[in-house]
Structure formats: structure tokens, C-alpha cells
C-alpha positions as CSV (number, residue, x, y, z in Angstrom):
1,X,75.8,-83.0,-35.0
2,X,77.9,-79.7,-34.1
3,X,79.3,-78.7,-31.3
4,X,77.8,-75.3,-31.3
5,X,74.2,-76.9,-31.7
6,X,74.8,-79.4,-29.2
7,X,75.6,-76.7,-26.6
8,X,72.6,-74.8,-27.7
9,X,70.4,-77.5,-27.3
10,X,71.8,-78.3,-23.8
11,X,71.7,-74.9,-22.9
12,X,67.8,-74.6,-24.0
13,X,67.3,-77.9,-21.8
14,X,68.9,-76.6,-18.9
15,X,67.0,-73.1,-19.0
16,X,63.7,-75.4,-19.5
17,X,64.6,-77.5,-16.4
18,X,65.5,-74.4,-14.5
19,X,62.1,-72.8,-15.1
20,X,60.2,-76.0,-14.3
21,X,62.0,-76.3,-11.1
22,X,61.4,-72.5,-10.1
23,X,57.5,-73.3,-11.2
24,X,57.6,-76.5,-8.6
25,X,59.1,-74.4,-5.9
26,X,56.8,-71.7,-6.1
27,X,53.8,-73.4,-6.5
28,X,53.4,-73.9,-2.8
29,X,54.2,-70.4,-2.3
30,X,51.8,-68.8,-4.8
31,X,49.1,-70.9,-3.1
32,X,49.8,-69.3,0.4
33,X,50.3,-65.7,-0.7
34,X,47.4,-66.0,-3.5
35,X,44.0,-67.2,-2.7
36,X,44.1,-69.4,0.1
37,X,41.0,-70.6,2.2
38,X,40.0,-72.8,4.3
39,X,36.4,-73.0,4.1
40,X,33.8,-72.7,1.2
41,X,31.2,-69.6,1.3
42,X,28.2,-71.8,1.9
43,X,29.6,-73.0,5.2
44,X,29.8,-69.6,6.8
45,X,26.3,-69.2,8.4
46,X,27.3,-72.2,10.6
47,X,30.8,-71.5,11.0
48,X,31.3,-68.2,12.4
49,X,32.2,-67.3,16.3
50,X,29.7,-65.2,18.2
51,X,32.2,-62.5,17.9
52,X,32.4,-62.7,13.9
53,X,28.7,-62.8,13.7
54,X,28.2,-59.7,15.8
55,X,30.8,-57.8,13.8
56,X,29.2,-58.8,10.7
57,X,25.8,-57.9,11.9
58,X,26.9,-54.7,12.7
59,X,28.8,-53.9,9.3
60,X,25.4,-54.1,7.8
61,X,23.4,-51.9,10.3
62,X,22.4,-48.7,8.8
63,X,23.0,-49.4,5.0
64,X,20.2,-49.5,2.9
65,X,20.2,-53.2,1.2
66,X,18.2,-51.9,-1.8
67,X,21.4,-49.6,-2.7
68,X,24.1,-51.5,-1.6
69,X,26.4,-52.0,-4.7
70,X,29.7,-53.3,-5.2
71,X,30.5,-51.1,-8.3
72,X,33.9,-52.5,-9.0
73,X,34.5,-56.4,-9.4
74,X,36.5,-58.0,-12.0
75,X,35.2,-60.8,-14.3
76,X,38.6,-62.2,-15.8
77,X,39.5,-65.3,-18.4
78,X,42.0,-66.6,-20.3
79,X,39.8,-67.6,-23.3
80,X,38.4,-70.9,-22.1
81,X,34.6,-72.0,-22.2
82,X,33.6,-69.7,-25.2
83,X,34.3,-66.7,-23.3
84,X,36.3,-64.6,-25.7
85,X,38.7,-63.4,-23.1
86,X,42.2,-62.8,-23.7
87,X,45.6,-62.5,-21.9
88,X,48.6,-61.3,-23.2
89,X,51.1,-64.4,-24.2
90,X,54.0,-62.9,-21.8
91,X,51.2,-63.3,-19.0
92,X,51.6,-67.2,-19.2
93,X,55.4,-67.6,-20.0
94,X,57.9,-68.0,-17.5
95,X,60.1,-66.5,-19.9
96,X,58.8,-63.6,-18.3
97,X,59.0,-64.3,-14.7
98,X,57.3,-61.1,-13.2
99,X,54.3,-61.1,-15.4
100,X,54.0,-64.9,-15.0
101,X,53.8,-64.8,-11.2
102,X,51.3,-62.1,-11.3
103,X,49.4,-64.1,-13.4
104,X,49.3,-67.1,-11.0
105,X,48.5,-64.9,-8.2
106,X,45.3,-64.0,-10.1
107,X,44.3,-67.3,-11.1
108,X,44.8,-68.6,-7.3
109,X,43.0,-65.4,-5.9
110,X,40.0,-66.1,-8.3
111,X,39.6,-69.7,-7.5
112,X,41.1,-71.3,-10.5
113,X,42.0,-75.0,-10.1
114,X,41.5,-76.3,-13.5
115,X,43.1,-74.0,-16.3
116,X,41.1,-76.0,-18.9
117,X,38.1,-74.2,-17.4
118,X,39.4,-71.4,-15.9
119,X,36.9,-68.7,-16.9
120,X,33.8,-71.0,-15.9
121,X,35.6,-71.3,-12.8
122,X,36.0,-67.5,-12.1
123,X,32.6,-67.0,-12.6
124,X,31.5,-69.8,-10.6
125,X,33.7,-68.7,-7.7
126,X,32.3,-65.3,-7.8
127,X,28.7,-66.4,-8.0
128,X,29.3,-68.9,-4.9
129,X,30.6,-65.7,-3.1
130,X,28.1,-63.5,-3.8
131,X,25.1,-65.9,-3.7
132,X,26.1,-66.5,0.2
133,X,25.8,-62.8,1.2
134,X,22.9,-62.2,3.4
135,X,21.7,-59.4,3.1
136,X,22.9,-59.3,-0.6
137,X,25.4,-57.2,-2.0
138,X,24.9,-56.6,-5.8
139,X,28.1,-56.8,-7.9
140,X,29.2,-55.2,-10.9
141,X,30.8,-57.1,-13.3
142,X,33.4,-55.2,-14.9
143,X,34.3,-55.9,-18.8
144,X,37.7,-54.8,-19.8
145,X,38.6,-53.5,-23.5
146,X,41.9,-53.9,-25.4
147,X,44.5,-51.1,-25.8
148,X,43.8,-49.0,-28.8
149,X,46.3,-46.2,-30.5
150,X,44.9,-42.8,-31.1
151,X,44.4,-43.6,-34.9
152,X,41.9,-46.2,-33.5
153,X,44.0,-49.3,-34.5
154,X,44.3,-52.2,-32.0
155,X,47.5,-52.6,-30.3
156,X,47.7,-56.3,-29.1
157,X,51.1,-56.0,-27.8
158,X,49.9,-53.3,-25.5
159,X,46.9,-55.2,-24.2
160,X,47.7,-57.3,-21.0
161,X,43.9,-58.7,-20.9
162,X,40.6,-58.4,-22.6
163,X,37.2,-59.2,-21.1
164,X,34.4,-59.0,-23.8
165,X,31.2,-57.2,-23.0
166,X,29.3,-60.2,-24.5
167,X,30.9,-62.3,-21.6
168,X,30.1,-59.8,-18.7
169,X,26.5,-59.7,-20.0
170,X,25.9,-63.4,-20.1
171,X,27.6,-64.1,-16.8
172,X,25.3,-61.3,-15.1
173,X,22.1,-62.1,-17.2
174,X,22.4,-65.7,-15.6
175,X,22.0,-64.2,-12.1
176,X,20.5,-60.4,-12.2
177,X,19.8,-61.0,-8.7
178,X,23.4,-61.1,-8.2
179,X,24.9,-59.1,-10.7
180,X,25.1,-55.9,-12.6
181,X,26.8,-55.9,-16.2
182,X,29.2,-52.9,-16.7
183,X,30.8,-52.8,-20.0
184,X,34.3,-51.4,-21.3
185,X,34.5,-49.5,-24.6
186,X,37.7,-47.6,-25.7
187,X,36.7,-44.0,-27.0
188,X,39.6,-44.5,-29.9
189,X,37.7,-47.6,-31.4
190,X,36.1,-46.8,-35.0
191,X,32.8,-48.3,-33.6
192,X,32.9,-46.8,-29.9
193,X,29.7,-44.9,-30.4
194,X,27.6,-47.8,-31.9
195,X,29.0,-50.0,-29.3
196,X,27.9,-47.4,-26.4
197,X,24.3,-47.6,-28.4
198,X,24.2,-51.2,-28.7
199,X,24.4,-51.5,-24.4
200,X,22.7,-48.5,-23.8
201,X,19.6,-50.0,-25.5
202,X,20.1,-53.0,-23.5
203,X,20.0,-50.8,-20.2
204,X,23.7,-51.0,-19.2
205,X,24.5,-47.9,-17.2
206,X,28.1,-48.4,-16.2
207,X,31.2,-48.1,-18.6
208,X,34.7,-49.1,-17.1
209,X,38.1,-47.4,-18.2
210,X,41.5,-47.9,-17.0
211,X,43.4,-45.1,-18.9
212,X,47.0,-46.1,-17.8
213,X,46.4,-49.4,-19.4
214,X,44.2,-48.8,-22.0
215,X,45.9,-46.0,-23.3
216,X,43.0,-43.3,-23.0
217,X,43.5,-39.7,-22.3
218,X,40.3,-38.5,-20.8
219,X,41.3,-35.2,-21.9
220,X,41.5,-35.5,-25.4
221,X,39.0,-34.2,-27.8
222,X,38.7,-37.3,-29.3
223,X,36.4,-38.2,-26.3
224,X,33.8,-35.4,-27.0
225,X,31.9,-37.4,-29.0
226,X,32.1,-40.4,-26.8
227,X,31.0,-38.2,-23.7
228,X,28.2,-36.7,-25.5
229,X,26.9,-40.5,-25.9
230,X,27.6,-41.3,-22.3
231,X,25.1,-38.4,-21.4
232,X,22.6,-39.5,-23.9
233,X,22.2,-42.8,-22.5
234,X,22.8,-41.7,-18.8
235,X,25.7,-43.9,-18.3
236,X,28.3,-43.3,-15.5
237,X,32.0,-43.7,-16.1
238,X,34.0,-45.7,-13.8
239,X,37.5,-44.6,-14.7
240,X,41.0,-45.7,-12.7
241,X,42.7,-42.8,-11.1
242,X,46.0,-42.8,-9.6
243,X,49.2,-45.2,-10.1
244,X,48.2,-48.3,-11.7
245,X,50.0,-51.4,-10.1
246,X,47.8,-54.4,-11.0
247,X,48.2,-54.2,-15.1
248,X,51.2,-53.2,-16.9
249,X,51.1,-49.6,-17.7
250,X,54.6,-48.1,-17.4
251,X,54.5,-45.9,-20.2
252,X,51.2,-44.1,-19.9
253,X,51.0,-43.8,-16.0
254,X,50.4,-40.1,-16.6
255,X,46.8,-40.9,-17.9
256,X,45.7,-41.9,-14.6
257,X,45.5,-38.3,-13.4
258,X,42.6,-37.1,-11.9
259,X,42.6,-33.7,-13.5
260,X,42.2,-35.4,-16.7
261,X,38.8,-36.5,-16.0
262,X,37.5,-32.7,-16.0
263,X,36.8,-33.0,-19.6
264,X,34.4,-35.7,-19.0
265,X,33.0,-33.6,-16.0
266,X,32.8,-30.3,-17.8
267,X,30.8,-32.5,-20.6
268,X,28.1,-33.4,-17.7
269,X,29.4,-36.8,-17.6
270,X,28.9,-38.6,-14.1
271,X,32.3,-40.1,-13.2
272,X,33.5,-42.4,-10.2
273,X,37.1,-41.9,-9.6
274,X,38.2,-45.6,-9.0
275,X,40.4,-46.1,-5.9
276,X,40.0,-42.1,-5.1
277,X,43.5,-41.8,-6.6
278,X,45.1,-43.1,-3.3
279,X,48.3,-44.4,-5.0
280,X,50.9,-42.3,-6.7
281,X,51.8,-39.0,-7.8
282,X,51.0,-36.9,-10.8
283,X,51.4,-33.4,-12.7
284,X,49.5,-30.8,-11.1
285,X,48.4,-29.3,-14.5
286,X,46.4,-26.5,-12.6
287,X,49.8,-25.1,-11.2
288,X,51.6,-23.0,-13.7
289,X,54.7,-24.6,-12.7
290,X,53.3,-28.1,-13.1
291,X,54.9,-29.7,-10.0
292,X,54.4,-33.5,-9.1
293,X,52.2,-33.7,-6.3
294,X,49.8,-36.6,-4.6
295,X,47.2,-37.9,-6.9
296,X,44.9,-38.2,-4.0
297,X,45.5,-34.3,-3.4
298,X,44.4,-33.8,-7.0
299,X,41.3,-35.9,-6.5
300,X,40.1,-34.2,-3.3
301,X,40.8,-30.9,-5.0
302,X,38.4,-31.8,-7.8
303,X,35.8,-33.2,-5.1
304,X,35.8,-29.8,-3.2
305,X,34.8,-28.0,-6.4
306,X,31.1,-26.9,-6.3
307,X,30.5,-27.3,-9.9
308,X,31.5,-31.1,-9.8
309,X,29.1,-31.9,-6.9
310,X,26.6,-34.6,-8.3
311,X,28.7,-35.4,-11.0
312,X,32.1,-36.4,-9.6
313,X,32.1,-39.6,-7.1
314,X,35.2,-41.7,-5.5
315,X,35.1,-45.4,-4.5
316,X,36.9,-47.3,-2.2
317,X,38.1,-50.4,-4.0
318,X,41.8,-51.3,-3.2
319,X,42.0,-48.4,-0.3
320,X,42.5,-51.4,2.6
321,X,45.3,-53.2,0.6
322,X,48.6,-52.9,2.1
323,X,50.1,-50.6,-0.2
324,X,47.4,-47.7,0.1
325,X,46.3,-48.0,3.8
326,X,47.5,-45.2,5.9
327,X,46.9,-41.4,5.9
328,X,44.9,-41.2,2.9
329,X,42.5,-43.8,4.3
330,X,42.3,-41.6,7.4
331,X,41.6,-38.6,5.5
332,X,38.8,-40.4,4.0
333,X,37.1,-41.6,7.1
334,X,37.7,-38.0,8.5
335,X,36.1,-36.5,5.4
336,X,32.8,-37.2,6.5
337,X,31.1,-34.3,4.1
338,X,32.5,-36.5,1.2
339,X,30.9,-39.8,2.5
340,X,27.5,-39.4,0.5
341,X,29.9,-39.1,-2.8
342,X,31.6,-42.5,-2.0
343,X,30.7,-45.9,-3.3
344,X,31.7,-49.1,-2.3
345,X,34.0,-51.2,-4.5
346,X,36.2,-54.4,-3.7
347,X,38.3,-54.8,-6.6
348,X,37.9,-58.4,-6.5
349,X,39.9,-60.7,-7.0
350,X,42.3,-58.4,-5.3
351,X,40.9,-58.8,-1.6
352,X,41.5,-62.5,-2.1
353,X,45.2,-62.4,-2.5
354,X,46.4,-63.0,1.1
355,X,49.8,-61.1,0.1
356,X,47.7,-57.9,-0.1
357,X,45.4,-57.9,3.0
358,X,47.0,-57.4,6.6
359,X,44.3,-56.6,9.2
360,X,47.2,-56.6,11.8
361,X,48.4,-53.5,9.9
362,X,45.2,-51.7,10.8
363,X,45.5,-52.7,14.4
364,X,48.8,-51.4,14.4
365,X,47.7,-48.0,13.0
366,X,44.9,-47.7,15.2
367,X,42.0,-48.3,12.6
368,X,41.1,-51.6,14.2
369,X,41.1,-53.3,17.5
370,X,43.0,-56.9,18.0
371,X,39.3,-58.8,18.4
372,X,38.1,-57.0,15.6
373,X,40.9,-58.1,13.4
374,X,40.7,-61.7,14.4
375,X,36.9,-61.7,13.7
376,X,37.7,-60.4,10.3
377,X,40.2,-62.8,9.7
378,X,37.5,-65.4,10.4
379,X,35.1,-64.0,7.5
380,X,38.1,-64.0,5.0
381,X,38.5,-67.7,5.3
382,X,34.9,-67.8,4.1
383,X,34.3,-65.2,1.9
384,X,36.8,-62.8,0.6
385,X,34.3,-60.5,-0.9
386,X,32.2,-60.2,2.1
387,X,35.4,-59.7,4.3
388,X,36.2,-56.7,2.3
389,X,32.9,-55.0,2.9
390,X,33.1,-55.9,6.6
391,X,36.5,-54.3,6.9
392,X,35.6,-51.2,5.3
393,X,32.5,-50.8,7.5
394,X,34.2,-51.7,10.8
395,X,37.3,-49.5,10.3
396,X,37.7,-46.4,12.7
397,X,39.4,-43.3,12.5
398,X,42.4,-43.6,14.9
399,X,41.5,-40.1,16.6
400,X,37.8,-39.4,16.5
401,X,36.8,-43.2,16.2
402,X,34.2,-42.7,13.8
403,X,33.5,-44.9,10.7
404,X,32.6,-44.7,7.3
405,X,28.9,-43.6,6.9
406,X,26.4,-46.0,5.7
407,X,26.0,-43.6,3.0
408,X,29.4,-44.3,1.5
409,X,28.2,-47.9,0.6
410,X,25.0,-46.9,-1.2
411,X,25.0,-46.4,-4.9
412,X,22.9,-43.1,-5.7
413,X,19.6,-43.8,-7.3
414,X,20.8,-41.6,-10.3
415,X,23.2,-44.1,-11.3
416,X,20.4,-47.0,-12.2
417,X,22.7,-49.7,-10.7
């Protein structure tokens, strides 16, 4: 064996051992910062303190249970159990440590303990969470389409993960009392219109886009026929707005600009702007000099346009995570005129990541009292999905003391959810 080959093998072995050591060292940390909880959802009924029970009862007060819907929960997977789900290989490789750590966080938050049956465990964990909420919160399970280029060709390298419509439909159909299926169809696909027809005929009313990650320009004329089809089936488009942090999308962050959704709205499509564009900046396409401004400012501008009343809605998923909770949350609570056009979304499994949820931050900023923070902490240990709802219902404006209206947690009847 040549000396060069020997050293090459030694280097490869050293790298492998280093990666293994890093994985072993990171394991406990990932578990602590990811999905760490002390109790199971079914234990909640008999385990809460009197203060936590009172807070939970208050959270449901005034909300119509028939219209209480979480419009933004992710059903993910890696391809086990016949799901058809996919993840980009770099997400599972320690040669890409940032991607791999992010992947480990997701698995932990989603309750995966057996990678060989990860997809089944994700579904079972979410089912357990939803089944032990009383009164119930129906949960929209989101599919997630692949990345397609403008010519309609599939770009596997740019596809970070894929959750098929069929898997979402199958999971939701098993518990229609808990779940609502939401499909994801990329508008550049050659079969996009027929795919919308297929699911429209089954009664699906919600379509999920993440333009930044999927490579979708909502303002492109390529979407015109797609928008016409959404109107034909009375489907609502749930589209990410603002900066995207959870999914790799560095090259296409500009596609999260809320103003790009005007083409859909002008075509008469009902649109939900996910996260209310509470993170990041975008180019102000309405201004002749095209300055870069807060994405949230652009969202509010569109919400204030009379022509979009009844068409444009916002949703509250991710607005309470540590990288968003601040002035924008204060504004959303304070804009009571917008509350009937807001919807509840959890962005599950994000609320199940310990590292992203700090109720103490809300105490310091005046949104919560210390006892409320403590009571919410109890809820989190049993049910992060329920915790997210209770947190958003409990938050108070630091100045006025007002809360989000119950209307902000009720899906309009027109959406058919």
C-alpha cells in the first residue's frame, strides 16, 4: 500500500471518528434543545395545577369550537412506512453539519425515537397531541411539493423535503374528526391543473406554498391558469410570506415578498399570508425607487387595501417564536380591526422545539405575567400543540392589556375548513 493511500485512509477514518464523536456529544444537547417533554398528552387531564387549568379554560372562552382550526401544521417524514416522503440527502449527512443538526431538531420535536419508523411516529405523535385537546382543535395537515424550475422540470437538488398529497390525505382520512388535509401543488408542474382537479373533486379546500423554498414566483403569468383553477374549486392558497428560516431558500428569499401575492388576489383567489410576514425585509415594489423595507410593513399595507377585504388573511404561526416576538406581535394584537381576518396556525412541530419557545421573553416584554408563564410551561410539558394555542390566547398588549380577539382563532365559514 502506498504511503499516500495509507494517509488518505487514515484521514478518512479520522474524519469519520470526529463526526461520530460530534454526534455522540451533540445527542444530549439536541434532545434538550429539541423536543424534550416530561409527560404524555393523555396525562394532561389529571396533571395540571389549578392555575394552569384556569388559564387553559380562559384560553377557550369565547372561541367557537366549531370554527377553531389550526391552519398550519406540518406532517413530515423521511420515506419510511410507505409514506412516499423524501428529504434531501444532505439533511441526513454529517458532512453537512448545519443541515444535519437542523434535521435532528425536527426529528426530536416531532417525537421520533425510531428512525426506521419515523414517518409513522410523526403521524402518531401529532395524532396523540390533537386527540387530547378538549374542546378539540381541528388541525390542517400540510403537504409539501418539490422544487420545480420555470420550464416545469423537477429540481431534486433544490428540493429540501417532500410530503406527498397522498400521505396527508391518508393520515387525515384516518382521523377526520381531528385533521383536515391540505395539498401542495407547484404551479410550474406539467400536471398542476389536473392535480388540483383531482383533489378538488375530493373536497380539499386548502393549498400550501412556500415560494422561497419551492422556487415559485406568485406574480408570474405562469400562475394565471392555476389561479383560475383555485377559484373554480373555491380553494384557499396558504402561502409563506417574509423571510424563510426553517427551510433552505437562500437564493429565492425574494419570492416571499407579500406584494407578489397581488396577482393571485387580483384574480379573485382567497389567500392566507402565512406568518403575517413578520420576519425579514423585501423590496417595496410599489415605490418607484424600490427601497428595501420590512416585509411586515408590506403585509399590513395590503391588509389595509379595501379591495382585498374578504380575500386576504393573515395567520399567526411562528409569530411567538423567539426570533419574531416583539414589535410586530405588539402591532398585531393592537390592530383589533384586523383580528377577524387573522387565523390560528401553530407551524407544528416548531412550537415543540424548546430552543424556539421562551415564555420568559414575553414576561420581560410585558406580554405575560410570571404566573401565566409558569402555567404555560406546565402545558408545554404535556402538549406543545395546545401550549401554542393557549400562549397566543393569553398574550396581552403591553400597553392596553387587550388580547387577540376570539375571532382571530376562528376560520371563516367561507373557507370550508
